[in-house]
N, C-alpha and C positions, 0 to 999 in steps of 0.2 A: 505495500500502502503506497509507503514509503518512495518507492518508486516512481511511482503514477504523482503522485503529488509532486515531486521534483521534475519529470518531465513535462509535465503541466504548467508545474510554473517555468519552466524552458521557453517553450513554446506559446505562451501567454493562453492555454487551451483551461477545458473544463476538466473535472475528472468529480467522483466520488470519492469523500471518507470519511470511516467512522471518528467520531469526536474522540478519542486517545491518539490517534496518528494524528489527523489537525493536531492537538494540542502540543503534540511531542516532536512536531515539525520544523523546525529552525525557518521561518517563512521569511525568506530574505529577497523576493521577489513580487510580485504584483496581486498574487493568490489573495479571495478574497472569501467568504464561506457568505455564497447567496442563496443560497436556502438552509433553515434550522429551523424544531420546530417540527416540521408538516409529518404527523401519522405516521402520511403512506413510507414516510422513509425509514421507521421505528425498526433497531436493526435490534431484535429482541436475543437475548440469552433464556434459553432452557436446559432444566437438571434432566434428565432421563436415566432413569434404574434398568439396567442390560434384564435380558430373559436369564435366572440360572443355569434352568434346563438348557441354554445353547451356549453359554458362556462362564462357567462356571461358577464355583460359590466363594472362589478367594474375595476376600476382601468388600463380600456380599454387607456384612454390617455396617462394617465404613463407611460403605457406596452412600448407605439406607442413613444413614445419621448426618453425614457430611447434606444429602438433598432433604432431610425432614431440617437440618437447622440454615440451610437459607432459605426454604417457605417460615421459617418462623418471623415472629414481629423481628425478635436480637439478628437473627440473618438479614432481614430487609432492610433494618437500620442500620447494616453495615455497610450492605451494600449503595443504598443511597447517601451514604458518607464519604464512600470512598471519589475523593478528587483527584484533577492535577491542576495544576495553576489554579487553585481555585474555583476550579467547575467541575461539576457533579461529572463522573462519563457515566455512571450506568442511572437508570432511575427503576425501582424496584415494582412490580408488576405483579406479582403470588396471590396479590388478593383481587385483582381485576385482571386475570389471562385471557389470552384471546384468539 
């Protein structure tokens, strides 16, 4: 993704980027954020527990514990608190998944 931003900057072009890559990108060129906050561009992350019958049971309990924590109130607060350069990178959505 960083390479795409570098090419777009060098060419004066458009590209799509996730917020984290954009914030880490040392923009010394003409790039600006043209669209932000549009729900059609939401970049969701999900936690999926694999079927132990197909993928074995190694660390199944640990995986379930992580998944449970991520969707808990405490986990969702941790997701919301994660920032880069003072900007929130992830928006918790366990309470209202799409």
